[in-house]
Backbone as CSV, one residue per row, in Angstrom:
resi,resn,N_x,N_y,N_z,CA_x,CA_y,CA_z,C_x,C_y,C_z
1,MET,7.245,40.722,140.137,6.985,41.430,138.714,8.294,42.089,138.116
2,GLN,9.521,42.506,138.809,10.531,42.937,138.438,11.058,41.667,137.730
3,LYS,11.139,40.483,138.351,11.769,39.504,137.392,11.157,39.256,135.900
4,VAL,9.925,39.425,135.709,9.279,39.719,134.422,9.782,40.576,133.684
5,PHE,9.921,41.779,134.322,10.430,43.106,133.549,11.579,42.727,132.933
6,GLU,12.533,42.232,133.789,13.910,41.878,133.306,14.289,41.414,132.324
7,THR,13.064,39.998,132.547,13.109,39.112,131.467,12.824,39.642,130.005
8,PHE,11.881,40.248,130.089,11.356,40.902,128.783,12.269,41.920,128.217
9,THR,12.937,42.791,129.152,13.905,43.961,128.649,15.329,43.258,128.079
10,ASN,15.674,41.962,128.436,16.733,41.287,128.378,16.606,40.237,126.785
11,ASP,15.289,39.962,126.753,14.954,39.085,125.513,15.065,40.034,124.353
12,GLU,15.944,39.477,123.234,15.929,39.841,122.001,15.625,39.217,120.748
13,LYS,14.526,38.175,121.081,13.936,37.547,120.185,13.188,38.100,119.094
14,GLY,12.819,39.164,119.483,11.586,39.872,118.280,12.501,41.247,117.912
15,ASN,13.575,41.591,118.438,13.625,42.823,117.987,14.159,42.811,116.380
16,ALA,14.459,41.944,115.579,14.599,41.804,114.291,13.213,42.031,113.541
17,LEU,12.039,41.138,113.724,10.946,41.270,113.263,10.752,42.876,113.631
18,ILE,10.642,43.434,114.667,10.106,44.927,114.920,10.657,45.711,113.823
19,ASP,12.247,45.483,113.546,12.844,46.527,112.835,12.340,46.382,111.207
20,TRP,12.103,45.139,110.830,11.748,44.973,109.509,10.370,45.533,109.515
21,THR,9.463,45.262,110.335,8.193,45.686,110.292,8.086,47.152,110.446
22,VAL,8.854,47.723,111.258,9.002,49.382,111.036,9.648,49.622,109.852
23,LEU,10.851,48.955,109.122,11.387,49.629,107.828,10.361,49.238,106.838
24,LEU,9.608,48.345,106.715,8.519,48.020,105.738,7.246,48.913,105.569
25,ALA,6.880,49.069,107.116,5.690,50.181,107.096,6.138,51.365,106.563
26,GLY,7.806,52.073,106.936,7.985,53.476,106.265,8.376,53.180,104.852
27,THR,8.743,52.244,104.049,8.731,52.111,102.765,7.238,52.421,102.208
28,ALA,6.359,51.521,102.701,5.158,51.599,102.174,4.388,53.026,102.248
29,MET,4.615,53.693,103.285,4.358,55.078,103.382,4.746,55.968,102.302
30,MET,6.241,55.699,102.430,6.811,56.747,101.425,6.442,56.331,99.952
31,ALA,6.313,54.997,99.489,5.661,54.995,98.152,4.441,55.425,97.815
32,ALA,3.591,55.191,98.966,2.190,55.821,98.761,2.236,57.370,98.494
33,SER,3.303,58.253,99.264,3.439,59.453,99.226,3.814,59.624,97.522
34,VAL,4.770,59.037,97.158,5.421,59.520,96.002,4.355,59.056,94.753
35,VAL,3.617,58.197,94.878,2.319,57.898,94.088,1.414,59.089,94.166
36,LEU,0.767,59.150,95.346,-0.299,60.382,95.224,0.302,61.717,94.886
37,THR,1.734,61.724,95.187,2.379,63.190,94.381,2.385,63.181,93.066
38,LEU,2.620,62.230,92.613,2.792,61.897,91.042,1.527,62.134,90.168
39,THR,0.178,61.244,91.092,-0.866,61.412,90.289,-1.562,62.124,90.388
40,GLY,-1.340,63.092,91.208,-2.258,64.394,91.446,-3.259,64.326,92.938
41,GLY,-2.924,63.014,93.435,-3.733,62.760,94.584,-5.225,62.762,94.921
42,PRO,-5.719,63.028,95.860,-7.128,63.092,96.254,-7.886,64.092,95.938
43,ASP,-6.965,65.389,95.541,-7.632,66.392,94.866,-8.267,66.302,93.571
44,ASP,-7.663,65.432,92.785,-8.073,65.258,91.427,-9.486,64.473,91.548
45,LEU,-9.392,63.474,92.542,-10.416,62.431,92.647,-11.590,63.318,93.123
46,SER,-11.386,64.258,93.861,-12.573,64.589,94.437,-13.263,65.620,93.637
47,ASN,-12.416,66.322,92.584,-12.893,67.235,91.824,-13.705,66.692,90.689
48,ALA,-13.198,65.379,90.263,-13.858,64.614,89.228,-15.156,64.118,89.897
49,THR,-15.256,63.919,91.086,-16.667,63.377,91.596,-17.557,64.387,91.608
50,VAL,-16.630,65.549,92.287,-18.007,66.890,92.345,-18.384,67.082,90.801
51,GLN,-17.785,66.964,89.909,-18.319,67.642,88.452,-19.238,66.149,88.196
52,GLN,-18.806,65.097,88.321,-19.666,64.005,88.119,-21.322,64.142,88.613
53,VAL,-21.155,64.303,89.841,-22.755,64.742,90.657,-23.145,65.807,90.375
54,GLU,-22.425,66.953,89.984,-23.431,68.123,89.506,-23.739,67.900,87.880
55,THR,-23.365,66.859,87.326,-23.631,66.577,86.035,-24.739,65.900,86.270
56,GLN,-24.853,64.973,86.865,-26.164,64.264,87.151,-27.435,64.643,87.793
57,VAL,-26.972,66.080,88.781,-27.958,66.812,89.519,-28.754,67.729,88.104
58,ARG,-28.130,68.129,86.897,-28.616,68.784,86.271,-29.303,67.998,85.176
59,HIS,-29.355,66.858,85.322,-30.027,66.195,84.316,-31.269,65.387,84.981
60,LEU,-31.399,65.470,86.157,-32.756,65.275,86.891,-33.985,65.936,86.769
61,PRO,-34.790,65.075,86.503,-36.093,65.814,86.318,-36.735,66.760,87.621
62,SER,-37.384,68.022,87.279,-37.801,68.648,88.279,-39.087,68.579,88.596
C-alpha cells in the first residue's frame, strides 16, 4: 500500500490538467458573478415572476 501511495504522490502527469480545470472553473464563476451583478441577478427575475403570478391571479374567475 505504501508503494502505491508513493507512486501516486510522485506521478505528475495529471497536474497540468488539474491546474487548467481549476483555472477554468474560477474564470467561469467570476464571469457568472459579473454578469449577475450587471444584469440585476435573480432578484429582478423573482420580482418579475411574482408580478406575473399576481396579475394572473387577479384575472382568475372567482
